[in-house]
C-alpha positions, 0 to 999 in steps of 0.5 A: 500500500505504501508502495502504491501510494508512493506511485500515486504520489509520484504520478501527482508529482510528475503531473505537477511538474509537467503542469508547471513546465507547461505554464513556464513554456506558455509564459516564455512564448508570450515574452518572446511574442512581446519581444517580436512585436516590439522589434516590428514596431521599431522597424516600422518607426525606422521605415517611417522616418526614412520615408519622411527623409526621402520626401523632404529631400524630394521637396528640397530638390523640387524647390531648388529646381523651381528657384533655378527656373525663376532665376533663369527667367529673371536672367532672360528678362534682364537680357530682354531689358538690355536689348530693349535699352540698346534699341532705344539708345540706337533709336535715340542716336539715330534721332540725334544724328537726324537733328544734327543733319537738320542743324547742318542743313540749316547752317548751310542755308544760313551761310548761303544766305549770308554769302548771297547778302555779301555778294549783293553788298559787294556788288553795291559797293563796286557799283557806287565806286563806279558811279563816282566817275563816268563808266570807262571810256576807251579811245580805240580800245586802248586808253582810259580817261582819268579824272584827276579833279575827282580823286585828290592825290594820295598814297594808295596801293593797288590790291592787285599789282601792289603798286601805287594808284596815282591820279585817276579812276580806281575801284574800292571793293573787297576791303581794298582799292584797285586799278580798274584793269587789275580787278579781274575775274578769277575764271577768265582773268579779264577785268570786271567792268560790269556794275555787278559781279559775283563772289566765291571763296573771296574771289571775284567773277563776272556774273556770266563766268560765275554762272558757267563755273558754279551754277548747276546744269541739268543733266537731262536738258543740259541747260542751267537749272532755273531759279524758283519764285524766291530767286533760289536755285531749285533742282532734284537729284537722284539719291544714289546716282546724284543725277541733277535735273530741273523739277519740271522734268518730273512732270514733262514725261521724261523717261527713266531707265526701268533698271537704274532709274536714271532719267533719259538725257536729251542727247541720249536715246534709251531702248524702248521695249515692247511693253513700254519700258525704257532701258539705258544703254549701260543697263542694256549691255548686261541685260537678259532678254529671253527664257533660254538665255536666263537658264545659266543664271538660274542654275547659278542661283540654285548652286548659291542656295545649295552652298547655303545647305538650302537645296531645292529638290523639286525642279521648278520652271523659270520663265522670263515674261513681259510686264503684261504677262506678269500682271496677268499671272499675279491676278491669277494668284490667290495670295501673295505679297507684291511690291507696288507700283511694279512687280518684277518677279513672281512665285506661282502656286496655281495652274495657269497658262503664261506667255513666255519669251522664247527668243530675244528681240532685235534692236531696230532704228530709233532704238526700238526692240522688235521681232520678239517671239513669245509662246504660251506655257502651261503650268501644271501643279506638281508641288506647292510651286508651279513656276517662277516668273521674272520680268525680261530685259533687266541687267544680269545682277538685277535679274539674279537678285529677283531670282534669289528673292523668288526662290526663297518664296519657293523654298519656304513653301516647299519646306512647309513654313507656316503662313508668314506675315508680309514683313517676315516673308518678304524681309527674309526673301530680301535678305537672300537677294542681298546676300547673293548680290554681295557674293557677286560683288565680293567674288568679282561676279562669279568664279571660273567654275561657274563661268565654265558651267555657264558656257557649257550650258549655253554652248548650244544656244545661238546667244551663247556668246552674249551669255558667256560675256556676261560672266567675263570682266565687269565694267566699272558701271556694272559694279556701280549698278550692283551697289545701286541694287544693294542700296535699293534693298537697304533704303527701301521705305516700305514696311514689308520689304524695307523694315522686313529686310532690316529686321531679317538682316539684323537677325541673320547677322546676330544668329546666323541664317540657319538659326534665324530660319529655324526660329521663323519656322517655329514662331513665324517671327524674327528672333531678337 
């Protein structure tokens, strides 16, 4: 029994021990779980701290980028303000120069008026001195009668011969006294015996000699330019050629050369073209008269564009036409900008039939162009441009500048440029025309390669000899003519052609042609 109880007790003890161990295990597991939860909470806190730090860094970076962007905008605003200030200073300088020129002109007028008054005073002085005695009287043209009773003897030195003036007549003028035979005209060196005379640079002249030497003659009628109702000499002068002419010739139908704009002198004949225009003989020397004769020049303009990396891939017909055909083609166009009062070139985009010149005219008696052959040419629309038309009969340099201008219109259309304002489109076209003229003048009117290609292209033409000579050595007049065509572009007062050229040329000089064209393509305006 004692052994059994001992076994039971042992079992109870074992059970108690097992229960105690089970409770310890449960308690230990609970402690471990609490420790694990605590570790998870710490890791989550660290993660949240890291997320907050990353967000702060991102916001700081965004704020820095925004500050840099605002600083860049401020820098651009300061740059634009500087450009505007420079433009205002330039305009102020131009205004100051204009005011200075106006003052100079007023001063010249004042000096001219003072000179006129001085001449009148001197004329009155000599007239009064001559009235003291009777006018000179001659005995067989050799002796002068003296009047000793009118001139008491005294010591006087002649301002001319530097010898003493004795008894007899003498003149008192120009701050001195003279023997009558010593007071001579500076032009003909003969004595001045008239009651009136003229002065220039403090030297006396017969009125007729002064007029012959200093009075302007009209370059048209060759007569002395008359004075106006105020007694002043009034004439017109070409701003480039300085050709002086009477104001009346602007109203009496006197012709002008359709190329250089000089008036036709009375002693010179200009060539009368079929469409009524007149051409001076100097411009006629390098004129291009028909479509075939113009093809070598057209090829040169294409090579010029290719040299600027602006090659035109499409083959565009180029035709020389009369003024009437050009006006009719212009009316057939739906849009486009045209330079009034006369259009010399046209870039067409519509299908139509154009009358082109297939054979140059010949010069008949009376300087008339006759026997010119024309033919109809049907234009078919294969791309955005159907043809380029140029007025016939103009000198090579003017024809080339017109071609360069119209080819720029074609290039803009073929390259998909948006509809541009007249100031931008005509302005950039004038820039290309001006660039071509400068390249011709700088290179001496073409290189040997261009000349040989011109000759090879025109060798099959009856007029090839006249074409090839147009690429030879240039005359001084043609160089001057090239400068005149540049001057026309530079001094044009119209908004589209004149202001447009000046803005376009300023942008091209500052940014280069490519960047200027890229800016026009993106914005439709010139860069500033």
